[in-house]
Steps between C-alpha positions, in 0.01 A plus 500: 500500500346161584622187666617375152809705584782451750705782653795527724711776659851497343686643801839393370466741214561874544492817288785717375380840377703687242365855394632807335524657160796279397365176652438322159844602337675409828355154539546446124873505573471259793248229420501230230155570358384804289360724766359727236234244428349530837161658500172531693386166350825319487736365769851372440727240651864610508832392645735720685854374446852553608768583242565126457135452381401315810153568642486710813116502504198443281262804494143501377435861407165674481423865428306736736571793272758555219753632756400277790570125496458214739726188498370181676783271632590312817510731800837353609668648181344848489754672727787351301346601162419859619858537627662369182276680259550817706869494429417549125245791541765776493330806347194316375157628639402172668404408854522141617326368814382187665129577495390159631327651817257684278380208297366147516573235238223235458499195281179398318449169336212372287377158575188516283376716209495869607174666612401846637581847403836509681616177332403637163721802563814289548751517213455209256863475371821427693675836592173685450396754771165646593380721791228360731405759748830623652679181410727410212434149365769340285486157346810288551391151367281365224335168628413463772464879502681689770508863571673744747291766659710800624285701737554811715512389862204710596280358213482116519508296176155401350517132611182466716348161444819340386615185675832553685785257430848460632819642334613153408217468241627821322854362519417162352311665203801744444734198488263310262503809283881509495514842659836577652542719799824644655547513881786615722635143484518507118570866423784525243511117472361470144559673168177623340445213250560244773165612644338491154440872506534500120219248467284693744532828317706675768783595281485750208793424267425801273528771770796705605761416754425415857709345784599145408386537141829406339512159664126424440519604138812288448325193641209575266690553174809286530389163626244284658452533876600163644350550852137597535218495751309174479210352694530180709306282736693320764425122501582472871422727795732797488512845665646759247544865532612780264878496466543133587749306301474137401552225252243322285509129461664520159783697649407861402538755766218745565419819700145545628319813391171436675321192664170405633386207707201296353228351710628159442833595680707520178653817366474691168774742427663724247874455460770619266695211351650379179244440223443131441286204587487354850587132475221259593502428876281296720215671694456491872767442760632696793613861519847526373800516739674833525714551194343199316347548150136589496253283305281742305281502197524786253163666423402695200509881508188687356711699264768435230867556581698698224733280287 
């Protein structure tokens, strides 16, 4: 790699390992995406839901072997997900474990056209996967390009020569891309479509049953989802965190999915709220008093929401 690339260690992400002869069929009955589509060159984003269709965690799946899968998700949720999935294993030949101690997860960002052999080996399409030495590289965003490198702890990721950046840079880009994340503070707070999982290809509506499927399918086939993840920029200084509740200037309530501070002191955030237009509001001003409406501008998402 060259200094045209930025990298950072994503220590907040961990690795859940699922392996065994029945691992695909087992996860097929638990997750919202079609796990059978997973392959050596294809990763998947999938939701793990409770029976009410609310998202317990978002998992980014990658295949080590046909019967050996890794799921990347926030470390703080892995123990909960392993425990809850474990209750459904029964007689299935599946072993679930928090394998975070054996892996490192690195973020890679392109800030200029790619160069070098290692860069050329990176997957060109979103959800594509390639192997670079001992690392698995999976693309998570189009432009600007972002990749996850999942590497065995004993074999560092191939990022020599990359310029290191802080985690806030990755977070700001994820928010600009409209990428939801689920943390302990928001686990089971949102139905799948509220996080735009249908727009992001994380739900397979033509697969068999899975936990929460009935609620998710009903929302898809019987009516328009009224509350969805949207992207905002606060017009005044504000400190927002996942799970925070608030009110916009036009009276709509919102719940924060993710937030990132900008270098100018303002905040960009993803929040679930009723679809609609934010009324025109004056820019500037002071930070809102506790409980007061938040002056915010709605920003475009880089993808189209289903009708």
